MARKE-989402 format. One record per residue: residue number from 1; y, z, x of N, C-alpha, C in turn; residue in three letters. Coordinates in Angstrom, 3 decimals. Layout:
residues N
- pos ny nz nx cay caz cax cy cz cx code
- NUM Y Z X Y Z X Y Z X ALA
...
***
This chain:
residues 103
- pos ny nz nx cay caz cax cy cz cx code
- 1 -18.616 -0.451 10.185 -18.314 -1.547 9.281 -18.779 -2.839 9.946 UNK
- 2 -19.511 -3.633 9.197 -20.036 -4.883 9.730 -18.987 -5.970 9.778 UNK
- 3 -19.389 -7.113 10.279 -18.493 -8.252 10.428 -17.902 -8.685 9.093 UNK
- 4 -18.746 -8.736 8.034 -18.246 -9.115 6.715 -17.226 -8.098 6.204 UNK
- 5 -17.506 -6.831 6.415 -16.576 -5.777 6.004 -15.252 -5.872 6.746 UNK
- 6 -15.333 -6.142 8.039 -14.111 -6.289 8.837 -13.305 -7.492 8.357 UNK
- 7 -13.990 -8.565 8.013 -13.311 -9.773 7.529 -12.630 -9.501 6.186 UNK
- 8 -13.291 -8.749 5.319 -12.712 -8.418 4.014 -11.472 -7.561 4.192 UNK
- 9 -11.565 -6.544 5.009 -10.424 -5.661 5.255 -9.269 -6.440 5.871 UNK
- 10 -9.575 -7.304 6.824 -8.558 -8.127 7.480 -7.859 -9.038 6.463 UNK
- 11 -8.639 -9.631 5.583 -8.067 -10.519 4.568 -7.143 -9.744 3.626 UNK
- 12 -7.536 -8.547 3.255 -6.686 -7.721 2.393 -5.363 -7.384 3.082 UNK
- 13 -5.426 -7.026 4.344 -4.212 -6.677 5.095 -3.300 -7.898 5.222 UNK
- 14 -3.866 -9.036 5.581 -3.059 -10.252 5.730 -2.436 -10.676 4.403 UNK
- 15 -3.209 -10.598 3.326 -2.699 -10.981 2.010 -1.594 -10.030 1.573 UNK
- 16 -1.817 -8.737 1.744 -0.802 -7.753 1.365 0.476 -7.956 2.171 UNK
- 17 0.340 -8.215 3.441 1.512 -8.438 4.274 2.319 -9.629 3.763 UNK
- 18 1.638 -10.718 3.480 2.314 -11.910 2.968 3.040 -11.598 1.651 UNK
- 19 2.337 -10.944 0.739 2.950 -10.647 -0.557 4.095 -9.641 -0.440 UNK
- 20 3.925 -8.620 0.387 5.009 -7.653 0.584 6.246 -8.345 1.153 UNK
- 21 6.014 -9.257 2.064 7.125 -9.979 2.693 7.835 -10.881 1.686 UNK
- 22 7.081 -11.572 0.850 7.673 -12.568 -0.041 8.062 -12.036 -1.414 UNK
- 23 7.377 -11.012 -1.891 7.692 -10.467 -3.213 8.313 -9.077 -3.144 UNK
- 24 8.130 -8.422 -2.001 8.562 -7.036 -1.867 7.425 -6.089 -2.215 UNK
- 25 7.488 -4.913 -1.646 6.438 -3.910 -1.872 6.370 -3.518 -3.345 UNK
- 26 7.508 -3.198 -3.916 7.543 -2.749 -5.319 7.076 -3.815 -6.299 UNK
- 27 7.367 -5.069 -6.003 7.026 -6.153 -6.918 5.615 -6.692 -6.725 UNK
- 28 4.899 -6.161 -5.761 3.525 -6.580 -5.510 2.578 -5.546 -6.101 UNK
- 29 1.662 -6.003 -6.941 0.683 -5.098 -7.544 -0.666 -5.237 -6.853 UNK
- 30 -1.514 -4.268 -7.103 -2.886 -4.338 -6.601 -3.555 -5.604 -7.150 UNK
- 31 -3.293 -5.911 -8.425 -3.866 -7.127 -9.006 -3.379 -8.376 -8.285 UNK
- 32 -2.100 -8.407 -7.885 -1.578 -9.547 -7.120 -2.368 -9.728 -5.831 UNK
- 33 -2.606 -8.629 -5.140 -3.313 -8.675 -3.859 -4.762 -9.128 -4.067 UNK
- 34 -5.402 -8.595 -5.093 -6.792 -8.974 -5.381 -6.890 -10.447 -5.766 UNK
- 35 -5.975 -10.915 -6.592 -5.992 -12.312 -7.017 -5.755 -13.240 -5.832 UNK
- 36 -4.735 -12.943 -5.037 -4.390 -13.808 -3.907 -5.471 -13.819 -2.831 UNK
- 37 -6.151 -12.703 -2.660 -7.190 -12.625 -1.623 -8.575 -12.990 -2.154 UNK
- 38 -8.698 -13.084 -3.466 -9.979 -13.343 -4.130 -10.992 -12.253 -3.789 UNK
- 39 -10.490 -11.020 -3.774 -11.316 -9.845 -3.507 -11.167 -8.898 -4.696 UNK
- 40 -12.258 -8.373 -5.167 -12.244 -7.502 -6.342 -11.564 -6.168 -6.054 UNK
- 41 -10.996 -5.630 -7.128 -10.282 -4.348 -7.055 -11.162 -3.260 -6.430 UNK
- 42 -12.409 -3.172 -6.860 -13.316 -2.146 -6.323 -13.508 -2.275 -4.825 UNK
- 43 -13.564 -3.511 -4.337 -13.692 -3.722 -2.894 -12.432 -3.284 -2.171 UNK
- 44 -11.272 -3.566 -2.761 -10.017 -3.124 -2.148 -10.017 -1.606 -2.006 UNK
- 45 -10.425 -0.915 -3.097 -10.425 0.553 -3.054 -11.521 1.119 -2.152 UNK
- 46 -12.488 0.323 -1.774 -13.468 0.774 -0.798 -12.789 0.964 0.561 UNK
- 47 -11.855 0.091 0.879 -11.177 0.130 2.177 -9.876 0.919 2.155 UNK
- 48 -9.176 0.920 1.033 -7.867 1.567 0.933 -7.798 2.383 -0.350 UNK
- 49 -7.385 3.643 -0.236 -7.384 4.510 -1.414 -6.220 4.213 -2.360 UNK
- 50 -5.200 3.492 -1.866 -4.030 3.196 -2.698 -3.254 2.021 -2.099 UNK
- 51 -2.292 1.530 -2.851 -1.413 0.479 -2.341 -0.625 1.012 -1.140 UNK
- 52 -0.242 2.264 -1.206 0.493 2.880 -0.094 -0.370 2.907 1.172 UNK
- 53 -1.623 3.255 1.028 -2.549 3.273 2.163 -2.687 1.871 2.766 UNK
- 54 -2.757 0.868 1.903 -2.814 -0.521 2.367 -1.521 -0.897 3.089 UNK
- 55 -0.387 -0.459 2.575 0.897 -0.743 3.220 0.955 -0.130 4.622 UNK
- 56 0.416 1.070 4.775 0.377 1.681 6.109 -0.496 0.854 7.052 UNK
- 57 -1.580 0.306 6.536 -2.445 -0.552 7.355 -1.703 -1.825 7.763 UNK
- 58 -0.900 -2.367 6.847 -0.078 -3.543 7.163 0.888 -3.204 8.293 UNK
- 59 1.535 -2.067 8.198 2.483 -1.636 9.238 1.753 -1.424 10.564 UNK
- 60 0.624 -0.737 10.507 -0.140 -0.496 11.738 -0.576 -1.812 12.391 UNK
- 61 -0.987 -2.777 11.587 -1.403 -4.080 12.118 -0.230 -4.786 12.783 UNK
- 62 0.937 -4.749 12.128 2.121 -5.389 12.709 2.469 -4.747 14.044 UNK
- 63 2.370 -3.453 14.095 2.667 -2.736 15.338 1.658 -3.130 16.418 UNK
- 64 0.408 -3.131 16.041 -0.667 -3.421 16.990 -0.626 -4.855 17.500 UNK
- 65 -0.427 -5.810 16.601 -0.533 -7.222 16.951 0.782 -7.872 17.362 UNK
- 66 1.861 -7.517 16.692 3.097 -8.264 16.881 4.218 -7.480 17.535 UNK
- 67 4.127 -6.203 17.518 5.198 -5.391 18.095 4.630 -4.328 19.033 UNK
- 68 3.888 -4.746 20.053 3.250 -3.746 20.911 4.240 -2.803 21.576 UNK
- 69 5.450 -3.269 21.807 6.433 -2.397 22.446 6.828 -1.232 21.536 UNK
- 70 6.627 -1.370 20.239 6.964 -0.281 19.324 5.915 0.822 19.321 UNK
- 71 4.726 0.495 19.733 3.658 1.500 19.758 4.050 2.701 20.613 UNK
- 72 4.705 2.419 21.724 5.140 3.516 22.596 6.114 4.444 21.874 UNK
- 73 6.949 3.871 21.011 7.921 4.675 20.286 7.270 5.603 19.271 UNK
- 74 6.096 5.234 18.815 5.442 5.994 17.755 4.392 6.973 18.256 UNK
- 75 4.178 7.001 19.538 3.193 7.925 20.084 3.549 9.347 19.672 UNK
- 76 2.551 10.059 19.240 2.742 11.448 18.851 3.256 11.645 17.440 UNK
- 77 3.527 10.578 16.728 4.007 10.692 15.351 2.832 10.432 14.414 UNK
- 78 2.516 11.423 13.612 1.400 11.257 12.684 1.873 11.088 11.244 UNK
- 79 3.110 11.453 10.962 3.648 11.322 9.609 4.091 9.868 9.402 UNK
- 80 3.541 9.194 8.389 3.855 7.782 8.185 5.347 7.470 8.106 UNK
- 81 6.120 8.299 7.428 7.557 8.018 7.326 8.249 8.110 8.689 UNK
- 82 7.772 8.988 9.543 8.346 9.077 10.887 7.965 7.843 11.701 UNK
- 83 6.768 7.290 11.466 6.358 6.047 12.121 7.284 4.907 11.692 UNK
- 84 7.546 4.840 10.402 8.413 3.781 9.876 9.815 3.917 10.460 UNK
- 85 10.331 5.129 10.494 11.664 5.359 11.055 11.721 4.937 12.525 UNK
- 86 10.721 5.304 13.292 10.678 4.934 14.710 10.575 3.424 14.871 UNK
- 87 9.772 2.777 14.011 9.625 1.329 14.078 10.959 0.639 13.782 UNK
- 88 11.632 1.070 12.734 12.914 0.450 12.375 13.974 0.678 13.454 UNK
- 89 14.028 1.885 13.988 14.982 2.161 15.066 14.674 1.289 16.287 UNK
- 90 13.404 1.140 16.608 13.017 0.319 17.752 13.353 -1.146 17.553 UNK
- 91 13.120 -1.655 16.339 13.445 -3.048 16.047 14.951 -3.278 16.096 UNK
- 92 15.714 -2.340 15.565 17.172 -2.464 15.589 17.675 -2.480 17.034 UNK
- 93 17.147 -1.612 17.860 17.567 -1.568 19.253 17.176 -2.850 19.977 UNK
- 94 16.006 -3.390 19.678 15.561 -4.649 20.273 16.547 -5.764 19.939 UNK
- 95 16.957 -5.833 18.683 17.908 -6.861 18.246 19.252 -6.679 18.951 UNK
- 96 19.714 -5.460 19.052 20.985 -5.181 19.734 20.887 -5.577 21.199 UNK
- 97 19.790 -5.186 21.867 19.609 -5.498 23.284 19.552 -6.995 23.552 UNK
- 98 19.051 -7.770 22.616 18.928 -9.217 22.778 20.131 -9.976 22.241 UNK
- 99 21.166 -9.256 21.818 22.365 -9.866 21.230 22.039 -10.794 20.074 UNK
- 100 21.033 -10.430 19.301 20.667 -11.234 18.136 21.694 -11.033 17.023 UNK
- 101 21.937 -12.072 16.299 22.884 -12.003 15.189 22.207 -12.522 13.939 UNK
- 102 22.681 -12.067 12.801 22.155 -12.549 11.522 20.826 -11.924 11.187 UNK
- 103 20.115 -12.560 10.231 18.837 -12.040 9.732 17.814 -11.989 10.777 UNK
***
């Protein structure tokens, strides 16, 4: 994938992450993501076969960029739901260990 392709994929992931965070996964449509990113539906489907596939990319990016300590927890897990479970358990433990309170 060339530089332009990488930039398009990156923009889709960032846009989806923002919309999932602010509108929720269920309330965000493919059209919402395409409109907000100014990327056509066909281009989105070139990189991601479904909204679920895009959501997994959002999770993987968060793990890779913002939660590197969680990557160790997910080693050896190939099932996406098990990755999510490990990520949530790791985040909860991090909050407990840091005596964080509230949201």
